[in-house]
ROTORTI-498806 format. One record per residue (C-alpha): residue number from 1; x, y, z. Coordinates in nm, 3 decimals, always signed. Layout:
# ROTORTI-498806
k=NUM; X=X; Y=Y; Z=Z .
...
This chain:
# ROTORTI-498806
k=1; X=+4.794; Y=-10.503; Z=+25.750 .
k=2; X=+4.467; Y=-10.314; Z=+25.769 .
k=3; X=+4.245; Y=-10.303; Z=+25.462 .
k=4; X=+4.196; Y=-9.976; Z=+25.278 .
k=5; X=+3.862; Y=-9.814; Z=+25.354 .
k=6; X=+3.617; Y=-9.920; Z=+25.087 .
k=7; X=+3.409; Y=-9.676; Z=+24.887 .
k=8; X=+3.124; Y=-9.601; Z=+25.126 .
k=9; X=+2.859; Y=-9.337; Z=+25.066 .
k=10; X=+2.624; Y=-9.439; Z=+25.349 .
k=11; X=+2.687; Y=-9.119; Z=+25.545 .
k=12; X=+2.646; Y=-8.883; Z=+25.248 .
k=13; X=+2.323; Y=-8.725; Z=+25.126 .
k=14; X=+2.130; Y=-8.955; Z=+24.894 .
k=15; X=+2.159; Y=-8.718; Z=+24.599 .
k=16; X=+2.538; Y=-8.753; Z=+24.617 .
k=17; X=+2.541; Y=-9.135; Z=+24.621 .
k=18; X=+2.666; Y=-9.149; Z=+24.260 .
k=19; X=+3.017; Y=-9.029; Z=+24.337 .
k=20; X=+3.320; Y=-9.117; Z=+24.127 .
k=21; X=+3.516; Y=-9.364; Z=+24.343 .
k=22; X=+3.855; Y=-9.240; Z=+24.224 .
k=23; X=+3.779; Y=-8.876; Z=+24.299 .
k=24; X=+3.615; Y=-8.964; Z=+24.631 .
k=25; X=+3.915; Y=-9.169; Z=+24.745 .
k=26; X=+4.149; Y=-8.885; Z=+24.645 .
k=27; X=+3.938; Y=-8.642; Z=+24.849 .
k=28; X=+3.946; Y=-8.886; Z=+25.144 .
k=29; X=+4.325; Y=-8.903; Z=+25.126 .
k=30; X=+4.362; Y=-8.527; Z=+25.129 .
k=31; X=+4.110; Y=-8.497; Z=+25.414 .
k=32; X=+4.304; Y=-8.756; Z=+25.615 .
k=33; X=+4.621; Y=-8.550; Z=+25.565 .
k=34; X=+4.447; Y=-8.234; Z=+25.686 .
k=35; X=+4.315; Y=-8.414; Z=+25.994 .
k=36; X=+4.655; Y=-8.569; Z=+26.060 .
k=37; X=+4.821; Y=-8.227; Z=+26.057 .
k=38; X=+4.562; Y=-8.083; Z=+26.296 .
k=39; X=+4.590; Y=-8.387; Z=+26.527 .
k=40; X=+4.971; Y=-8.363; Z=+26.537 .
k=41; X=+4.940; Y=-8.000; Z=+26.644 .
k=42; X=+4.711; Y=-8.099; Z=+26.932 .
k=43; X=+4.384; Y=-8.004; Z=+26.767 .
k=44; X=+4.049; Y=-8.180; Z=+26.770 .
k=45; X=+3.810; Y=-8.290; Z=+26.492 .
k=46; X=+3.604; Y=-7.970; Z=+26.513 .
k=47; X=+3.915; Y=-7.758; Z=+26.459 .
k=48; X=+4.009; Y=-7.971; Z=+26.157 .
k=49; X=+3.670; Y=-7.913; Z=+25.993 .
k=50; X=+3.683; Y=-7.543; Z=+26.075 .
k=51; X=+4.035; Y=-7.509; Z=+25.939 .
k=52; X=+3.930; Y=-7.646; Z=+25.602 .
k=53; X=+3.571; Y=-7.526; Z=+25.578 .
k=54; X=+3.429; Y=-7.192; Z=+25.485 .
k=55; X=+3.245; Y=-6.957; Z=+25.721 .
k=56; X=+2.929; Y=-7.170; Z=+25.704 .
k=57; X=+3.111; Y=-7.456; Z=+25.880 .
k=58; X=+3.230; Y=-7.250; Z=+26.177 .
k=59; X=+2.937; Y=-7.353; Z=+26.399 .
k=60; X=+2.985; Y=-7.728; Z=+26.344 .
k=61; X=+3.082; Y=-7.954; Z=+26.635 .
k=62; X=+3.247; Y=-8.284; Z=+26.540 .
k=63; X=+3.337; Y=-8.546; Z=+26.802 .
k=64; X=+3.501; Y=-8.817; Z=+26.588 .
k=65; X=+3.793; Y=-8.798; Z=+26.345 .
k=66; X=+3.616; Y=-9.026; Z=+26.095 .
k=67; X=+3.325; Y=-8.786; Z=+26.072 .
k=68; X=+3.563; Y=-8.492; Z=+26.031 .
k=69; X=+3.741; Y=-8.673; Z=+25.747 .
k=70; X=+3.410; Y=-8.739; Z=+25.569 .
k=71; X=+3.293; Y=-8.378; Z=+25.610 .
k=72; X=+3.618; Y=-8.238; Z=+25.472 .
k=73; X=+3.627; Y=-8.489; Z=+25.184 .
k=74; X=+3.268; Y=-8.409; Z=+25.093 .
k=75; X=+3.345; Y=-8.036; Z=+25.100 .
k=76; X=+3.636; Y=-8.101; Z=+24.861 .
k=77; X=+3.431; Y=-8.321; Z=+24.632 .
k=78; X=+3.108; Y=-8.121; Z=+24.629 .
k=79; X=+3.073; Y=-7.905; Z=+24.321 .
k=80; X=+3.125; Y=-7.535; Z=+24.380 .
k=81; X=+2.825; Y=-7.313; Z=+24.322 .
k=82; X=+2.890; Y=-7.052; Z=+24.059 .
k=83; X=+2.666; Y=-6.754; Z=+24.020 .
k=84; X=+2.575; Y=-6.644; Z=+23.669 .
k=85; X=+2.559; Y=-6.268; Z=+23.627 .
């Protein structure tokens, strides 16, 4: 039995190091599901990130599934910017 990935923020920007572990682990689970679906359809990590991300992520190149999972989870967890008009 493999251990569950521990709460690790080492690859996230320093300003985001105070993440809620429950919300982060939920985002990781959803990101793993997205990557799993892309992998099962024959896709690669870059396609997984592009399928979830917005237009700003279209020029990203990801070589490893773990990095793709973290990018997608961070995009889910990151607060959305709202403009005040």
